[in-house]
C-alpha positions as CSV (number, residue, x, y, z in Angstrom):
1,M,6.4,88.5,71.1
2,E,6.1,86.7,74.5
3,V,6.7,83.4,72.8
4,L,9.8,84.7,71.1
5,A,11.1,86.2,74.4
6,L,10.7,82.8,76.1
7,R,12.7,81.0,73.3
8,V,15.5,83.5,73.6
9,D,15.6,83.1,77.4
10,A,15.6,79.3,77.0
11,L,18.5,79.4,74.5
12,S,20.4,81.7,76.8
13,L,20.0,79.3,79.7
14,E,21.1,76.4,77.6
15,D,24.2,78.3,76.4
16,I,25.1,79.2,80.0
17,L,24.8,75.6,81.1
18,S,26.9,74.4,78.2
19,A,29.6,77.0,79.0
20,A,29.5,76.0,82.7
21,A,29.9,72.3,81.8
22,L,32.9,73.2,79.6
23,V,34.6,75.2,82.4
24,V,34.0,72.3,84.9
25,G,35.5,69.8,82.4
26,L,38.6,72.0,81.9
27,L,39.0,72.4,85.6
28,A,38.8,68.7,86.1
29,I,41.6,68.1,83.6
30,V,43.8,70.7,85.2
31,V,43.3,69.4,88.7
32,G,43.9,65.8,87.6
33,A,47.2,66.8,85.9
34,L,48.3,68.7,89.0
35,A,47.3,65.8,91.3
36,A,49.3,63.3,89.1
37,R,52.3,65.5,89.2
38,R,52.1,66.1,93.0
39,W,51.1,62.6,94.2
40,G,53.2,60.4,92.0
41,T,51.3,58.6,89.3
42,R,54.4,59.1,87.3
43,R,57.0,56.3,87.3
44,R,59.6,56.2,90.0
45,R,63.2,56.9,88.9
46,L,66.6,56.0,90.4
47,M,70.1,57.2,89.5
48,F,73.0,54.6,89.7
49,D,76.7,55.5,89.6
50,C,79.8,53.6,90.4
51,T,83.3,55.1,90.4
52,A,86.8,53.9,91.2
53,T,89.6,56.2,92.5
54,A,93.2,54.9,92.3
55,L,94.9,55.0,95.7
56,I,98.3,55.1,94.0
57,A,98.8,58.1,91.7
58,E,99.8,57.2,88.2
59,G,103.2,58.9,88.6
60,K,104.0,56.7,91.6
61,L,103.2,53.3,89.9
62,E,106.8,52.6,89.0
63,G,107.8,52.8,92.7
64,F,104.8,50.7,93.6
65,A,105.8,48.0,91.2
66,K,109.3,48.0,92.6
67,G,107.9,47.5,96.2
68,E,109.1,50.9,97.3
69,L,105.5,52.0,97.9
70,K,102.5,49.9,99.1
71,V,99.0,50.3,100.4
72,T,97.7,48.1,103.2
73,Y,94.4,47.6,104.8
74,R,94.4,46.2,108.4
75,G,97.9,45.0,107.8
76,E,97.1,43.3,104.4
77,E,98.9,44.6,101.3
78,I,96.5,45.6,98.5
79,K,97.6,45.0,94.9
80,N,96.3,47.7,92.5
81,P,94.3,49.5,95.2
82,Y,91.2,51.5,94.5
83,L,88.5,53.2,96.5
84,V,85.1,52.2,95.0
85,R,82.1,54.4,95.5
86,V,78.6,53.1,94.7
87,V,75.7,55.6,94.8
88,I,72.0,54.8,94.3
89,K,69.8,58.0,94.5
90,N,66.1,58.4,94.3
91,V,65.7,61.2,91.7
92,G,62.1,60.5,90.9
93,P,58.8,62.1,92.0
94,S,58.0,59.7,94.9
95,D,59.5,57.4,97.5
96,V,60.7,53.9,96.7
97,G,59.5,51.4,99.3
98,S,60.0,47.7,100.1
99,A,56.9,46.9,98.2
100,H,58.4,48.1,95.0
101,F,61.1,45.3,95.1
102,D,59.7,42.6,92.8
103,G,59.3,39.4,94.9
104,A,61.3,41.1,97.7
105,R,64.4,40.5,95.7
106,P,67.3,42.8,96.6
107,L,69.0,45.3,94.3
108,T,72.6,44.2,93.6
109,V,75.9,45.6,92.2
110,R,78.6,43.2,91.1
111,L,82.3,44.2,90.6
112,E,85.1,42.1,89.2
113,C,87.8,42.7,91.8
114,S,89.1,41.6,95.2
115,F,87.6,43.0,98.3
116,F,89.4,44.3,101.5
117,G,86.9,46.3,103.6
118,V,84.0,48.7,103.8
119,I,84.5,52.4,104.6
120,E,80.8,53.3,104.5
121,Q,77.5,51.6,103.8
122,P,73.9,51.8,105.1
123,E,72.5,49.2,107.6
124,S,70.4,47.5,104.9
125,V,73.4,46.9,102.7
126,T,75.9,44.0,102.7
127,S,79.2,43.6,100.8
128,D,80.7,40.2,100.2
129,F,83.5,38.8,98.2
130,H,83.2,35.6,96.2
131,P,86.4,34.2,94.5
132,S,84.3,33.1,91.5
133,Y,82.8,36.4,90.5
134,G,84.2,39.2,92.7
135,V,82.4,41.6,95.0
136,L,78.6,41.6,95.4
137,I,77.0,44.5,97.0
138,T,73.4,43.8,98.1
139,F,70.8,46.4,98.8
140,E,67.9,44.7,100.7
141,P,64.4,46.0,100.2
142,A,64.0,49.2,102.2
143,L,62.5,52.7,102.0
144,L,64.5,55.2,99.9
145,R,62.8,58.5,100.1
146,R,62.7,61.0,97.3
147,Q,66.0,62.8,96.8
148,E,67.7,60.5,99.4
149,E,70.6,58.2,98.4
150,W,72.4,55.0,99.5
151,V,76.2,55.2,99.4
152,V,78.7,52.4,99.7
153,E,82.5,53.0,99.8
154,A,84.9,50.1,99.9
155,I,88.6,49.4,99.5
156,V,89.2,46.9,96.7
157,G,92.1,45.7,94.5
158,G,92.5,44.9,90.8
159,V,89.3,46.4,89.6
160,R,88.3,45.8,86.0
161,L,88.3,49.1,84.1
162,E,87.1,49.7,80.5
163,R,89.8,51.2,78.4
164,D,89.3,54.1,76.0
165,Y,90.3,54.2,72.4
166,T,93.9,55.1,73.4
167,G,94.2,52.1,75.7
168,R,94.1,54.1,78.9
169,P,91.8,52.9,81.8
170,A,88.7,55.1,81.6
171,A,85.6,53.7,83.3
172,L,84.7,51.1,85.9
173,L,82.7,48.1,84.8
174,A,79.8,47.4,87.2
175,E,76.9,45.1,86.8
176,L,73.6,46.3,88.2
177,G,70.7,44.1,89.1
178,C,67.5,46.2,89.7
179,P,64.3,44.2,90.3
180,L,62.2,47.3,91.0
181,I,58.6,47.5,89.8
182,D,57.6,50.5,87.5
183,T,60.9,52.2,88.2
184,D,63.3,53.7,85.6
185,V,67.0,53.7,86.3
186,T,69.6,56.2,84.9
187,N,72.8,54.2,84.8
188,L,75.6,56.7,84.8
189,A,78.3,54.0,85.2
190,A,77.1,52.2,82.0
191,E,76.9,55.5,80.2
192,R,80.5,56.4,81.2
193,V,81.7,53.0,79.9
194,R,79.8,53.6,76.6
195,R,81.4,57.0,76.1
196,A,84.8,55.7,77.0
197,T,84.7,53.2,74.2
198,E,83.6,55.6,71.5
199,V,86.2,56.7,69.0
200,P,86.0,60.4,68.4
201,I,85.2,61.5,64.9
202,P,88.0,63.7,63.6
């Protein structure tokens, strides 16, 4: 009887240790998952958007064409004037730093238009006009914290707009260069162009 009791006790201790090991293993999995979510082992993620707002209302274009109405910037007349707004926002789980720019190459946005002046832009950003390919907005490597954004607003002329299936201007064409490491980009501008060119199914 004593031998049987010892075997039962031994089995009970073994069962307890096995159960404890299982609990510890499950806790390790849960803690690891929470740590990954909290401290950013997930990929970084940016949102990019670029919009153009006409500075002459469509109903006034006839008068604009006749020279009765015009838009100037610092005394210079702008043909086909638009306010362009470029937004790059960190919508991911962690900050994006200078080290995440591959080879320290800048993030760029290119627009086919003429350039007149900047209304707003961060210190780390430059906006230049090149006759051969238009406006180039350059975002130098810098810290972009989670949920923060870089915004550039500029006065331009003659922007290239994608037209919808009816032939009306619908979305701004913008070329994004994004040399960021392990970072996903949601390109709202490209998605808007894609939707504009789709022909609705009756």
